[in-house]
N, C-alpha and C positions, 0 to 999 in steps of 0.2 A: 262837768259834763252833764248832759241831759239825756233822757231816754224816753221813748214812748212806744206804745204798741197799738196795733190795729187788730181788732178781734172781729171775726165774723163767723156765724154758724150757717152752714150751707144746707139748704133743703136738698140740693142735689150736688154731692161732692164733685161730680164731673164738671161743674161750673167753676171750679177753683181757678183755672187758668184765665177764664173770662173775667172773674172778679179781680184777680191779680193785675190784669191788663188795665182795668178801669182805675184801680188804685194808683198804678204807675202813671197813667195819663193825667189823673187829677193832681197828683203831686208834681207833675211836670208843668201843667198849664196854670194852676192856681197862683204860684209865686210869680210867674212871668207876667200875669195880669194885675198883680197887686200894685196899687199906687200908694204914695205917701199919705194921701187923704184916707185911703182904706186902712192903712196901718194905724193912723191916729184914732180912728173910730174903734178899731179892735183894742187898742191900748185903753181907751176910756171904758169900754165894756168890761175888760179884764180888771181894771182898777175898781170899778163899781161893784163887780162881783166879789172882789176881795173885801171891800168895805162891808158889803151886805153879809158876807160870811163871818166877818169878825164881830158883827153885831149880835150874832146868835152864838151863845156860849158852847153849845154842843157842836155846831158846825166849825167854830174856831178851834175847838179841841181836836176835831177830826182832821182839820187842815194841818195842825202841828204834828199829829201822829203820822200823817201821810208824808210830810216833808222829812221828818226824822227817819222814817222807815225807808226812804229812798236815798239816804246819805247826806241830806242837807242839814244845816245847823240852824238854830234859832236866829243866829246872826244873819244867815242867808235869807231867812223869811222876813226879817225886819228890813232888809235892803231890797226886797223884791220890787216894790213899787218904783224906787229910784232906778234900779237896773232896767226895769221895763221902759221907763220914760227915756232912758238913754239909748235904747235899741233903735237901730237904723234900718231902713228898707234894704240897704245893701247887705247887712248882717242876716236879715231874714232870708233873702234870696240865696246867700252863700250857704246858710244852714240847710235850706231846701235842696241845694245841689249836693251837699254831703250826704243827705239822706238818700237821694236817688242813686248815688254812687256806692252805697254801702251794700256790698255783695252778701254780707252775713244776713242783713235784714231781708233782702229779697229772696235769698236762698231758703228762708225759713217760713215763708208764707205758704201754708198748706191747710187743707180742710181738716176739721175734726169730725170724727164719725158721730159723736153725740155731744150734747151739752153736758157740762160738768154737774 
């Protein structure tokens, strides 16, 4: 499984509902507009980013720590590019739908009173 977070600091906490609405609308519209050509460009950028990151020893070490810290294995990391290349537009759109349907995620978007 995968996870992600969206973080925002509100200058005005009363805008939280407006921000939540914008996030929901963006997550709804963006995958619907995504084309296979767009997905291929995104894959190339992500692959280039991984190659660039691996060329820098400290960035590569940070990547490994992040992966291990989120429950992935070194084997997962080695297979990342192949897995990315096999990803289809239908899978991306399906994942976006699951995110939109996740009541836990939406139920926990709330403003923070101050930055950590």
